[in-house]
C-alpha positions as CSV (number, residue, x, y, z in Angstrom):
1,M,-131.4,16.2,33.4
2,K,-132.0,15.4,37.0
3,K,-131.1,12.2,38.8
4,V,-133.8,10.9,41.3
5,S,-133.4,7.9,43.6
6,V,-136.5,5.8,44.2
7,P,-137.0,2.5,46.1
8,R,-137.2,-0.8,44.3
9,P,-140.5,-2.8,44.3
10,L,-140.9,-5.2,47.1
11,G,-140.7,-8.9,46.6
12,I,-137.5,-8.9,44.5
13,S,-133.8,-9.3,45.3
14,G,-132.3,-6.1,46.5
15,A,-135.6,-4.5,47.2
16,T,-134.2,-2.5,50.1
17,N,-131.6,-0.9,47.8
18,T,-132.4,2.4,46.1
19,R,-132.1,2.8,42.4
20,R,-131.5,5.8,40.2
21,V,-133.8,6.9,37.3
22,F,-133.8,9.9,35.0
23,S,-136.6,12.4,35.1
24,T,-137.0,13.7,31.5
25,V,-138.9,16.7,30.1
26,P,-141.2,16.5,27.1
27,L,-139.3,16.2,23.8
28,E,-140.7,19.5,22.4
29,I,-139.3,21.4,25.3
30,D,-135.8,20.0,24.6
31,L,-136.2,20.9,21.0
32,A,-137.3,24.4,21.7
33,R,-134.3,25.1,24.0
34,S,-131.6,23.3,22.0
35,S,-128.4,25.2,21.5
36,D,-127.6,23.4,18.2
37,H,-128.6,25.4,15.2
38,F,-128.2,24.9,11.4
39,Q,-129.2,26.9,8.4
40,C,-132.4,26.1,6.5
41,F,-134.7,27.9,4.1
42,H,-138.1,27.3,2.5
43,L,-138.7,26.9,-1.2
44,Q,-141.8,28.4,-2.6
45,E,-144.4,25.9,-3.9
46,P,-144.1,25.9,-7.8
47,D,-147.1,27.5,-9.6
48,L,-148.9,25.6,-12.3
49,I,-150.6,27.2,-15.3
50,F,-154.1,26.1,-16.3
51,G,-156.7,27.2,-18.9
52,G,-156.7,30.9,-19.7
53,G,-153.2,31.3,-18.2
54,H,-154.6,31.2,-14.7
55,R,-152.2,30.0,-11.9
56,C,-152.7,27.7,-8.9
57,V,-150.4,25.4,-6.9
58,D,-152.9,22.5,-6.8
59,P,-153.8,20.4,-9.9
60,R,-157.4,19.5,-8.8
61,T,-158.2,23.0,-7.7
62,G,-156.7,24.6,-10.8
63,L,-158.5,22.2,-13.2
64,A,-161.8,22.6,-11.4
65,A,-161.6,26.4,-11.5
66,Y,-159.9,27.1,-14.9
67,G,-159.9,23.9,-16.9
68,P,-156.9,22.2,-18.6
69,Y,-154.0,24.2,-20.0
70,G,-154.4,22.4,-23.4
71,V,-158.0,23.6,-23.9
72,T,-157.2,27.0,-25.5
73,S,-160.7,28.3,-26.0
74,P,-164.0,27.7,-24.1
75,E,-165.8,27.7,-27.5
76,V,-163.6,24.9,-28.8
77,P,-163.8,21.9,-26.4
78,A,-161.2,19.2,-26.6
79,Q,-162.2,15.7,-27.7
80,I,-160.7,12.4,-26.5
81,R,-161.5,9.3,-28.6
82,V,-161.6,6.2,-26.4
83,G,-161.5,2.6,-27.5
84,I,-162.4,-0.4,-25.3
85,V,-161.2,-4.0,-25.3
86,G,-162.7,-6.6,-23.0
87,T,-165.5,-9.0,-22.6
88,S,-168.9,-7.8,-23.8
89,E,-169.9,-7.4,-20.1
90,G,-166.7,-5.5,-19.4
91,I,-167.2,-3.2,-22.4
92,D,-170.7,-2.4,-21.2
93,R,-169.5,-1.6,-17.7
94,T,-166.7,0.6,-19.0
95,I,-169.2,2.6,-21.2
96,K,-171.2,3.2,-18.0
97,L,-168.0,4.2,-16.2
98,L,-167.3,6.8,-18.9
99,Q,-170.8,8.1,-18.6
100,E,-170.4,8.3,-14.8
101,I,-167.2,10.4,-14.9
102,S,-168.8,12.7,-17.5
103,Q,-171.1,13.9,-14.7
104,R,-170.2,15.7,-11.5
105,I,-169.3,13.5,-8.6
106,E,-169.9,15.2,-5.2
107,Q,-167.6,14.4,-2.3
108,G,-169.1,12.7,0.7
109,P,-169.7,14.7,3.9
110,D,-167.3,12.6,5.8
111,V,-164.3,13.4,3.5
112,D,-162.1,16.4,3.7
113,C,-163.1,18.4,0.6
114,V,-159.9,20.4,0.6
115,L,-157.6,17.3,0.4
116,H,-160.1,15.4,-1.7
117,P,-162.4,17.8,-3.6
118,S,-165.4,16.9,-5.6
119,F,-165.0,15.9,-9.3
120,P,-166.4,18.5,-11.7
121,G,-167.2,16.0,-14.5
122,L,-165.3,15.4,-17.8
123,N,-167.7,17.1,-20.2
124,I,-168.1,20.3,-22.3
125,Q,-170.5,22.0,-19.9
126,G,-168.2,22.0,-16.9
127,S,-164.8,23.6,-16.3
128,L,-162.8,20.8,-17.9
129,N,-164.5,21.4,-21.3
130,V,-163.5,18.0,-22.6
131,Q,-165.8,15.6,-24.6
132,L,-165.3,11.9,-24.3
133,L,-166.1,10.0,-27.5
134,T,-166.5,6.3,-27.9
135,E,-167.9,4.6,-31.0
136,T,-169.1,1.0,-31.5
137,E,-166.3,0.4,-34.1
138,W,-163.8,1.2,-31.3
139,H,-165.1,-1.6,-29.1
140,R,-163.4,-5.0,-29.5
141,P,-165.1,-7.8,-27.5
142,L,-163.1,-10.8,-26.3
143,S,-164.6,-14.3,-25.9
144,L,-163.1,-16.2,-23.0
145,H,-164.7,-19.4,-24.3
146,S,-162.5,-19.5,-27.4
147,T,-160.1,-22.4,-28.0
148,D,-157.0,-20.3,-27.0
149,F,-158.5,-19.5,-23.6
150,D,-159.9,-22.9,-22.9
151,S,-156.6,-24.5,-23.6
152,V,-154.8,-22.6,-20.8
153,R,-157.7,-22.3,-18.3
154,K,-156.4,-25.3,-16.4
155,G,-152.9,-26.8,-16.0
156,Y,-150.8,-23.8,-16.9
157,D,-149.0,-21.4,-14.7
158,F,-149.7,-17.7,-14.2
159,S,-147.1,-16.5,-16.7
160,I,-148.6,-18.6,-19.6
161,R,-152.1,-17.5,-18.8
162,C,-150.9,-13.9,-18.7
163,R,-149.2,-14.2,-22.0
164,V,-152.3,-15.6,-23.8
165,L,-154.5,-12.9,-22.4
166,Q,-151.9,-10.2,-23.2
167,Q,-151.6,-11.4,-26.8
168,A,-155.4,-11.5,-27.3
169,I,-155.8,-7.9,-26.0
170,G,-152.7,-6.7,-27.9
171,E,-154.1,-8.1,-31.2
172,E,-157.4,-6.2,-30.7
173,V,-155.5,-3.0,-29.9
174,R,-153.5,-3.3,-33.1
175,V,-156.7,-3.8,-35.1
176,L,-158.0,-0.5,-33.6
177,S,-154.8,1.3,-34.4
178,E,-155.2,0.4,-38.1
179,L,-158.6,2.0,-38.4
180,E,-158.9,5.0,-40.7
181,N,-160.1,7.0,-37.6
182,P,-158.5,5.2,-34.6
183,P,-159.1,6.1,-31.0
184,Q,-156.4,8.0,-29.1
185,L,-156.2,5.4,-26.3
186,V,-157.7,2.1,-25.4
187,L,-159.2,1.1,-22.1
188,C,-158.6,-2.6,-21.3
189,A,-161.5,-3.7,-19.1
190,L,-160.3,-6.6,-16.9
191,S,-163.5,-8.1,-15.5
192,E,-164.1,-10.9,-13.0
193,P,-163.9,-13.7,-15.6
194,M,-160.5,-12.5,-16.7
195,G,-159.4,-12.5,-13.1
196,R,-160.5,-16.1,-12.7
197,L,-158.5,-16.9,-15.9
198,L,-155.4,-15.5,-14.3
199,G,-156.1,-17.5,-11.2
200,R,-157.1,-14.5,-9.0
201,G,-160.4,-13.8,-7.3
202,A,-163.6,-15.7,-7.4
203,A,-167.2,-15.1,-8.3
204,S,-169.0,-13.0,-5.7
205,D,-172.6,-13.1,-4.6
206,D,-172.5,-9.3,-4.0
207,A,-174.6,-7.7,-6.7
208,D,-172.6,-4.5,-6.8
209,V,-169.1,-6.1,-6.9
210,A,-168.8,-5.3,-10.6
211,S,-170.5,-1.9,-10.5
212,T,-168.9,1.1,-12.2
213,E,-167.9,2.4,-8.8
214,K,-165.6,-0.5,-8.3
215,M,-164.0,-0.1,-11.8
216,L,-163.0,3.5,-11.2
217,S,-159.5,2.8,-9.7
218,S,-157.5,2.5,-12.9
219,G,-154.1,2.8,-11.1
220,A,-154.8,1.2,-7.7
221,R,-153.7,-2.3,-8.7
222,K,-150.2,-1.2,-9.7
223,S,-149.0,-2.1,-6.2
224,D,-150.1,-5.8,-6.6
225,G,-147.1,-7.8,-7.7
226,L,-148.8,-10.3,-10.0
227,F,-151.0,-7.6,-11.6
228,R,-147.9,-5.4,-12.1
229,E,-146.4,-8.2,-14.0
230,F,-149.5,-8.5,-16.1
231,R,-149.6,-4.8,-16.7
232,A,-146.0,-4.6,-17.8
233,G,-146.5,-7.4,-20.2
234,L,-149.6,-5.8,-21.7
235,K,-147.9,-2.5,-22.1
236,A,-145.1,-4.2,-23.9
237,E,-147.5,-6.1,-26.1
238,C,-149.3,-2.9,-27.2
239,M,-146.2,-0.7,-27.6
240,G,-146.1,1.1,-30.9
241,S,-149.9,0.6,-31.5
242,L,-152.0,2.7,-29.1
243,A,-151.6,3.9,-25.5
244,T,-153.5,1.7,-23.1
245,E,-154.9,1.9,-19.6
246,I,-156.2,-1.0,-17.6
247,I,-159.5,-0.7,-15.8
248,W,-159.4,-3.3,-13.0
249,D,-162.6,-4.8,-11.8
250,H,-162.1,-5.2,-8.0
251,A,-163.6,-8.7,-8.3
252,S,-160.8,-9.7,-10.6
253,S,-158.1,-8.1,-8.4
254,G,-159.3,-9.6,-5.2
255,T,-159.1,-6.2,-3.4
256,G,-161.6,-3.5,-2.6
257,A,-161.7,0.2,-3.3
258,T,-159.4,2.2,-1.1
259,Q,-160.3,5.7,-2.4
260,D,-163.5,7.6,-2.5
261,R,-165.4,7.8,-5.9
262,A,-164.5,11.4,-6.6
263,T,-160.7,10.9,-6.1
264,R,-160.8,7.8,-8.3
265,A,-162.6,9.8,-11.0
266,W,-159.9,12.5,-10.8
267,D,-157.2,9.9,-11.3
268,L,-158.9,8.3,-14.3
269,S,-159.6,11.6,-15.9
270,L,-156.0,12.6,-15.7
271,T,-155.0,9.4,-17.4
272,L,-157.6,10.1,-20.2
273,L,-156.3,13.7,-20.6
274,H,-152.7,12.8,-20.7
275,N,-153.0,9.8,-23.1
276,G,-155.6,11.8,-25.2
277,G,-153.1,14.5,-25.9
278,V,-154.8,17.2,-23.7
279,V,-152.1,19.0,-21.5
280,P,-153.7,19.4,-18.0
281,W,-151.2,22.0,-16.8
282,R,-147.8,23.6,-17.4
283,L,-145.2,24.5,-14.9
284,A,-145.0,28.3,-14.5
285,N,-141.8,30.0,-15.7
286,A,-140.8,26.8,-17.5
287,A,-137.6,26.9,-19.6
288,E,-137.8,25.1,-22.9
289,D,-134.1,24.4,-22.9
290,A,-133.9,22.8,-19.5
291,C,-133.4,19.0,-19.6
292,F,-133.6,16.6,-16.7
293,V,-132.4,13.0,-17.1
294,G,-133.0,10.1,-14.6
295,I,-130.6,7.2,-15.0
296,S,-131.8,3.7,-13.9
297,F,-131.3,0.0,-14.6
298,H,-133.6,-3.0,-15.1
299,H,-132.7,-6.6,-14.9
300,A,-132.2,-8.2,-18.3
301,S,-131.0,-11.6,-17.0
302,S,-129.6,-13.1,-13.8
303,H,-126.2,-11.7,-14.5
304,A,-126.9,-8.6,-16.6
305,V,-128.8,-5.3,-16.4
306,R,-129.7,-2.8,-19.0
307,S,-129.5,1.0,-18.5
308,F,-132.2,3.5,-19.5
309,A,-132.8,7.2,-19.2
310,H,-136.0,9.0,-18.4
311,V,-135.7,12.4,-20.1
312,V,-138.0,15.1,-18.7
313,T,-138.6,18.7,-19.9
314,E,-139.9,21.5,-17.8
315,L,-142.9,21.6,-20.1
316,G,-143.9,18.2,-18.7
317,D,-143.0,16.1,-21.8
318,S,-141.0,13.0,-21.1
319,Y,-139.2,10.3,-23.2
320,I,-137.7,6.9,-22.5
321,V,-134.2,6.2,-23.9
322,D,-132.9,2.6,-23.8
323,G,-129.2,2.0,-23.0
324,D,-126.6,-0.7,-23.2
325,L,-126.5,-4.1,-21.6
326,V,-124.2,-4.2,-18.5
327,E,-122.8,-7.4,-17.1
328,W,-123.4,-7.4,-13.3
329,D,-123.2,-10.1,-10.7
330,Q,-124.7,-8.9,-7.5
331,C,-123.0,-11.8,-5.6
332,K,-119.6,-10.7,-6.7
333,K,-117.6,-8.8,-4.1
334,G,-117.5,-5.1,-4.6
335,E,-120.4,-4.9,-7.0
336,V,-123.2,-3.6,-4.7
337,V,-124.9,-1.6,-7.5
338,P,-124.4,-1.7,-11.3
339,Q,-122.2,0.9,-12.9
340,L,-121.7,2.0,-16.5
341,E,-118.4,1.9,-18.2
342,K,-117.1,5.2,-19.5
343,E,-118.2,4.6,-23.1
344,Q,-121.6,3.2,-22.1
345,A,-122.3,6.3,-20.0
346,R,-121.3,8.6,-22.9
347,R,-123.5,6.7,-25.4
348,L,-126.5,6.8,-23.1
349,M,-126.2,10.5,-22.3
350,S,-125.6,11.3,-26.0
351,R,-128.8,9.4,-26.9
352,A,-130.8,11.3,-24.3
353,L,-129.5,14.7,-25.4
354,S,-130.2,13.8,-29.1
355,V,-133.8,12.7,-28.2
356,F,-134.4,15.9,-26.3
357,A,-133.2,18.1,-29.2
358,E,-135.2,16.1,-31.8
359,E,-138.4,16.1,-29.9
360,T,-138.3,19.7,-28.5
361,G,-136.6,21.4,-31.5
362,V,-134.1,23.2,-29.2
363,S,-130.6,22.3,-27.8
364,P,-130.5,22.0,-24.0
365,R,-128.8,24.8,-22.2
366,K,-129.0,23.2,-18.7
367,V,-128.9,19.4,-18.1
368,T,-129.5,17.9,-14.7
369,V,-128.8,14.2,-14.2
370,H,-130.3,12.2,-11.3
371,K,-129.3,8.8,-10.0
372,R,-130.2,6.9,-6.9
373,T,-126.7,5.4,-6.5
374,P,-123.3,7.0,-6.4
375,Y,-121.3,7.6,-9.7
376,S,-118.1,5.6,-10.4
377,D,-115.2,7.6,-11.7
378,M,-115.6,6.0,-15.2
379,E,-119.3,6.6,-15.2
380,R,-119.0,10.3,-14.3
381,K,-116.3,10.8,-16.9
382,G,-118.5,9.3,-19.6
383,F,-121.4,11.5,-18.7
384,E,-119.2,14.6,-18.5
385,N,-117.7,13.7,-21.9
386,A,-121.2,13.8,-23.5
387,L,-122.1,17.0,-21.6
388,N,-118.9,18.9,-22.4
389,K,-120.7,21.4,-24.8
390,I,-123.6,22.0,-22.4
391,P,-123.3,25.5,-20.8
392,E,-124.6,24.3,-17.4
393,Y,-125.0,20.8,-16.0
394,G,-125.1,18.8,-12.8
395,L,-124.6,15.1,-12.0
396,M,-126.5,14.3,-8.8
397,T,-127.2,11.3,-6.5
398,I,-130.6,11.6,-4.9
399,S,-131.4,9.2,-2.1
400,R,-132.8,8.7,1.4
401,Q,-130.3,7.8,4.2
402,G,-132.6,7.6,7.2
403,I,-132.2,11.2,8.3
404,F,-135.1,12.8,10.2
405,C,-135.5,16.4,11.2
406,M,-138.0,17.9,13.7
407,R,-139.0,21.6,14.3
408,P,-139.1,23.1,17.8
409,G,-142.2,22.4,19.7
410,R,-145.1,20.9,17.8
411,K,-144.7,22.8,14.6
412,P,-144.7,20.5,11.5
413,I,-142.0,20.2,8.8
414,L,-143.2,22.2,5.8
415,R,-142.9,20.7,2.3
416,G,-140.2,22.7,0.6
417,T,-137.9,22.9,3.6
418,A,-134.3,22.8,2.5
419,I,-131.3,22.2,4.7
420,P,-127.9,22.8,3.0
421,F,-124.8,21.0,4.2
422,D,-122.6,23.2,2.0
423,E,-123.0,25.0,-1.3
424,K,-123.6,21.8,-3.2
425,L,-125.2,19.2,-0.9
426,G,-128.1,19.0,1.6
427,L,-131.6,17.9,2.4
428,V,-134.9,18.7,0.6
429,F,-138.4,17.9,2.1
430,T,-140.6,17.1,-0.9
431,S,-143.2,15.8,1.5
432,G,-144.6,17.5,4.7
433,Y,-147.2,20.0,5.7
434,V,-148.8,21.9,2.8
435,P,-150.5,25.2,3.9
436,F,-152.7,25.3,0.8
437,L,-154.2,21.9,1.6
438,R,-154.2,22.5,5.4
439,G,-152.8,19.0,5.7
440,Y,-149.9,16.7,5.0
441,F,-148.6,15.2,1.8
442,G,-146.6,12.0,2.1
443,G,-146.3,9.2,4.7
444,S,-146.7,9.6,8.4
445,T,-142.9,10.1,8.8
446,R,-141.5,13.0,6.7
447,Q,-138.1,11.9,5.5
448,P,-136.2,14.3,3.2
449,L,-134.4,13.6,0.0
450,E,-130.7,13.9,0.3
451,I,-128.5,15.3,-2.5
452,M,-125.5,13.1,-1.7
453,E,-123.4,14.0,-4.8
454,N,-123.5,17.1,-7.0
455,W,-120.9,17.3,-9.7
456,G,-121.0,20.3,-12.0
457,A,-121.9,23.9,-11.8
458,L,-125.4,23.8,-10.1
459,S,-125.7,25.0,-6.6
460,F,-127.7,23.2,-3.9
461,Q,-130.4,25.9,-4.0
462,Q,-130.8,25.4,-7.8
463,A,-130.9,21.6,-7.4
464,A,-133.4,21.8,-4.5
465,S,-135.7,24.1,-6.5
466,D,-135.5,21.8,-9.5
467,L,-136.5,18.8,-7.3
468,M,-139.6,20.7,-6.1
469,S,-140.6,21.5,-9.7
470,L,-140.1,17.9,-10.8
471,T,-142.5,16.6,-8.2
472,K,-145.3,18.6,-9.9
473,L,-144.7,17.2,-13.4
474,N,-146.5,13.9,-13.2
475,L,-149.3,14.8,-15.7
476,N,-150.8,11.4,-15.3
477,S,-151.8,11.9,-11.7
478,S,-154.1,14.4,-10.0
479,D,-152.1,14.3,-6.7
480,F,-150.9,17.6,-5.3
481,C,-147.4,16.5,-6.0
482,A,-145.2,13.4,-6.0
483,D,-142.7,12.4,-3.3
484,L,-139.9,11.8,-5.8
485,P,-138.9,13.9,-8.9
486,L,-140.4,12.6,-12.1
487,T,-136.9,11.6,-13.3
488,L,-136.9,8.8,-10.7
489,A,-140.5,8.3,-9.6
490,R,-141.4,5.8,-12.4
491,C,-138.2,4.0,-12.8
492,E,-139.4,0.7,-11.4
493,E,-142.6,0.6,-13.6
494,I,-140.6,1.7,-16.7
495,G,-138.0,-1.0,-16.0
496,E,-140.6,-3.7,-15.7
497,I,-142.1,-2.8,-19.1
498,L,-138.6,-2.6,-20.8
499,R,-137.8,-6.0,-19.4
500,A,-141.1,-7.4,-20.7
501,L,-140.3,-6.0,-24.2
502,G,-137.4,-8.4,-24.6
503,K,-135.9,-7.9,-28.0
504,K,-138.8,-5.7,-29.2
505,E,-137.9,-2.1,-30.0
506,P,-138.9,0.2,-27.2
507,S,-140.7,3.5,-28.0
508,I,-139.5,6.8,-26.7
509,D,-143.1,8.0,-26.1
510,D,-143.8,7.9,-22.4
511,R,-147.6,7.3,-23.0
512,Y,-146.7,3.6,-23.6
513,Y,-145.2,3.4,-20.1
514,V,-147.7,5.1,-17.8
């Protein structure tokens, strides 16, 4: 780096004195000629299997070309029975929405059709080969002018209004579940009047504010704090009856659509397929005896948390296992994160392994445990005690520590880039440039996942490969992949629902949590 002396600007003290500045070269030149090198390798993008055994790395491309994995024959289409709960107006709009996504939705000319392809339509004529069925007996209208709703319309806070509406919808879902031929899932249509009941949004003069286009984003409202609270309570209320999905009317949520119509149709269709029992894809070369467990906590009270495990198979099935109550005071010195006692850890892992064996019919040969926080000695010993008969296992801490990496010149970081620190630890880029998409997946800054701890027999390369596979197993989303492994990606939403359950018995079926 070269030092250069230049005169100071006139009109200030010491203007006659020279000053030194540094003349720098462009960053990419420094990167290209750097003498510091470290080892890295690239993990191949996991293949997915679709209808007819065909393979593709992209969910949307594979579904559009070959159809869902769960539709075994073109001559035998799958059927999804859909119930609807909402106001009469909301039910009518949801029926129109189902009719709309049954047709092909072309992508607009101003949208990248590789990153955001057209939607082929959820019908038996197209590639998806799925028929949506909805009958009048599966429609349960709500009257917002009933005594219950009128009594809380004014003078009560958000939580009470939420509870009344959740109980009303939950009762109708239970009625549907008791029918001789019940639907497989229920769409809960939250229209503008319901939004006003909850104290959000107002009537709009825009004639198309409640159109089916604006009701397509079934998952877009999950980022809104109050509506996440409502969603968690409704999922808890309906647990054990039927799987539900909320269809938000943007007039009720107070926000506009942020995605194009085709992409929103893709997302809703995956929700319908998953909850309707139609497997959209399978991971290629999946091992039936591989078990992945994500360990997390949710707040049970101001001074206690409860542990839970998200058990995931390589076939894409997942189960929720509730754990023990853990006393934890965040203000107490030394207790930065909650930790399990040895026996609590052993019980939670034993339950997770038992659920895996009962639901899959096989005993696990390999078990990988993921946490976002470090293991205490007692916690690790408890897990290892439960895993002592497993031939191959690993206990890992997966986190982000603010590490950034750049390639020489202007070349982008590829998704799947892995940088080992040693045989057990290292960095894995689950986001980055994807050649198949000719674009990026993830945020503007690609920050890798770091395997900070890795206790057990699994190498860094095995652990990194598993992370890549687990980012492709969210069968409820049409995205190319997720940023986090499925074991940890949904922990906040699952924790919110478990907390809303209170003393109600949680189900292990993940369809009640997505």
